[in-house]
C-alpha positions, 0 to 999 in steps of 0.5 A: 286925279283919276276922275279928272283924267276920266272927264278929260278923256270923255272930252277928248273922245267926243272931240275926236269923234266930232272931228272924224265925223266932220271928215266923213261929212266933208268926203260925203259932200264932195263925192255925193252931195248934200243928201250924203252929207246929211246922212253922214252927219246923222251917223256921226251925231248919233255916236256923239250923242251916245258918247254924251249919254255915257259921259253923263251917266258915268260922271264924277258925281255918280261914281265918287265915294261908292264901291268898286262894284257900283262903279263897274255897274254904273259904267256898264249901264253907261255903255248900254245907254250909249249903244242904245242911243246910237242904235235908236238914232240909226234905226230911226234914220234908216227906217225913215228912208230919207237918208243914204244908208252907206254914208250913215253907217260909214260915218257911224263906224268912223266916229266910233273908231274915235273912241278907240283912237283916244283910249289906245293911241292918243291918251 
């Protein structure tokens, strides 16, 4: 039961992050054009990729029938992997000089809020 609710929470988190990212992309294209929209897309997609990495590392087969300590370690590893994916994509995009940093960071921050929105409000 708990594992089913966790997998549905992962789906909700990724869906909400995608919706929030799309909203930022829409604002970016309306206010600053195509480059801003592309930058916002990269920022939002980095967070979604990080959340997918978390979901893969903390999936049911990795945490079922193991001790509580192993479950905590697996989720901690998944969280570190999520942040590493986000940071690597963001730093690579920013170092390329091809993207607008403002929209990239804004979309990343708004998409990251989706995680907390699901866990604290939507459930």
